[in-house]
Structure formats: structure tokens, C-alpha cells
N, C-alpha and C positions, 0 to 999 in steps of 0.2 A: 598939589598942595591946596588948590581951591576946593577940592572935594573935602579935605579935612576941615577947612575953615567952615564950610557949609554944614558939616556934621556937628561941630561945636556950637554953631549958631542955632541950629535946630534943637540941640539938647538944652541949651540955655533957655530957649523959648518955651520948651515943654516944662522946664523946671519952674517957670514963672506962673503957669496956669495952676490955679488953686485946685486942690483935691476936692472932688465933688462926691458926696455920698448920695446913694440912691434913696435913702430914707432918713428921716429925722428920728432921733431917739424918742421912744415913748415917754410921755410925761409921768405916768405912773408905773408902778411895778406890775408887770403883766400877770403875776401870780395872784394878785389881790383883786383882780377884776371879777365881778360877780358873774355868775353864769347867765343871768337874765340879760346882760348887756350884749351878748353875742347875737348876731342876726344871721339866720340861715336861709336867706332867700337870694335871688339873683341880683338884687340891688345891694351894693356894698355901701350902705349909708354911713357906716361908722368908720370907713377907711379913708385915709387921706391920699390924694393923688399927688404924684411927684410932678413938679412943674415942668413944662415943656422946655423951658430955657436950660435946665440942668441936663436934660437928655441931648439937647443940641450941642452943648459944650462937650459932652461925653463923646458924641460922634465926631466932632471936630478934632478932639484930642486923639481919638483912635486913628483918624485919617492922617493926622500929622505924624503920629508914631509910626504908622505903616510906611509913609513916605520917607521918613528918616531911616527906617530899616532898609528900604529899597535903595536909597542913596548910599548907605553904608556898604551894602553888598556890591553895588555897582562900583564904588570906589575901590574896594578890595580886589575885585576882578580886574579893574583897570590897572592897578598897581602891579598885580601879578603878571599880567600880559606885558606891561612895560619893562619889568625887570627880567622877564624870561626871553625878551626879544634878542635874538642872536645878531650880533654885528658881524657882517661879512667883510673882513679885511682883505682888500685886494693888494697882493704883493706882485710887483711887476716881474720878479725873478722866479718865484715859485708858482708853477701853474699845474693844475690838474687837467690833463689833456683829454682823458677818457675815463669813464667809470662804467662798471657793469655789475648788476646785482646777480649774485650767484645763488641766492636763496638762504633763508634762515639766518639773517643778519651777517651775511658774508658777502664781501664785495672785492672786486679787483679794480685797481686804479693805476693809470699811467700818469706819473708825476715827472715833470721836467724842471731842471734848474739850468738855465742857460742853454747850452747845446747838448746836454746829456739828459737821458730819460731812464726811468726805472719802472718796472712792473711790481706793484705792491699788492699784497693781500691783506684785507682787514676783516676782523670779526670781533666778537665779544672778548676774546682772549688777548687781542692786541693787533699790532701791525707787523707784518713780516715781509722781508724783501724776497721776491720770487726770482727776479733777474734784472739785468741791465739790458736796455734796448740798444743794439749796436747798428741796426739798419737805418742809415741816414735818410733814405727815401721815405720810409714810414714815419720817421720822426718829423721830417719837413712837411709831410702831408698833414699830420696831426697839428703841428704848429700853425700851418696855413688855415686849417679849418677853425682852430681856436681864435685866430686873429680875425677871421671872417665873421664868426659869431659875435665877437666883442664889438666889431665895427658895425654890425647889423643892428645890434641892440644897444647902442651907445645912449646912455641916459634913459633906457627903457623905451626908446622909440626906434622904429625901423628907419633906415636911411632913405629908402625910396620905395616906390610902389611895386616895382619888379621884385625886390627882396621880400616884400610882404606876400606877394603872390607865390613866390617860391617856398616860403615858409608854410603856407597853407596847402602846398602840394600841387598847385596848378602849374602846368608847363609854361615857362616864359618864352615869348617869341624871340627868335634870334636876330631878326632884321626888320626893316621897315616893310610895310605891305606894298605889294606891287600895284600896277595900274589896274589890272583886272579886279583885284581885291577892293580897291577904292571904288570902282564902278559898281560892283555888287552891293557895297555898303550904301552908296548913294541911291541906287534903285530901291533898296529895301527901306530906306528912310523916306523916299518919296511916296511909297505905298502906305505909309502910316498917315 
């Protein structure tokens, strides 16, 4: 809404600027001017020059108009982005455990509700039930992986440094370093 208010304020300001003409109307009818009064040399002695103040106002008006147009375009793009933003509703009971792109707008999804899961196929034509997943081991592994991912990225942040390293593909160490490892690190640091 501040964008619209700014647009109306700018339009009102431009409406208050008086219209400036580039030339004044000639005092006499140009058809009745005698041929002898025309000057055909480099000096335009008989021509009036437009004042520099009117050209400055023309430039200022042009810049303000362009700024107003740019603000209007920015406001329209902002409103379109805001209205097109998809809200991702989290339902604690309905979960998409896995998805696979099969090509050309075709996907396979594993969707669970509570302790049951189904394999669904989706395309431009709609969503079709392929089958129910009966294997509890696979279902539990998918639910565990889904809960691990949601715990890892709670609020958009990773929970700890080891999780962040695992996400980047680095192997995480399983235990504390031994005495030999600590001595090697100490010697390496002393050498610096």
C-alpha cells in the first residue's frame, strides 16, 4: 500500500507542474512576413532563444515522470510476487516422505497418513494411486529420515555442526580423537 500512496503523490505533484511550451507564439502572421526580413547566415539574429529555466523544468519533469514510471513498475512486480507466493502449510498428519521426478512433468510420491503410506503418480492429467506400501521396515525408515530432516532444519537452521558437515557430504567422526591424534595436532600447531 505504501507503493500506491507514493504513486498517487507523484502523479499529483506532476499535475501541479505547469505545462511549458518550447516556443512562444509569433506576434504576427508568418505568411505576411516580407521576404527581406529573412536572414540566411550563421547568426540567427531574428530568432528568439528559449530561456534556460524552461528547459531545466522540462528535464526535471521528465526525470520525475521516469521515476514515477519505474516506481509503478516496481510496485506492480512487488504485488505480483507477493500474491503469487505459495504458502506451504505443514500438516502433522499428512506427509510427503519421498518424491522422484520421472520426466516430462511426471512424478512419483510416497505419501503417509499416520502409519499407512501410498505410492502416488502425478502428471498433468492428475494424480493416480499406484499402490499401498505394506512393508513396515521401509515405512519406518522413511518416517525416521523425514523426522531427521525436519529436526535438522528446524526453523531453517541446522541443529549442530556435525549435522551441517553431514549435509555437505563430509564424513563425521564417530568418536573422540585418541592420544596419538592429539599429540600430532599439538606438534603441527607448534610448527606454525
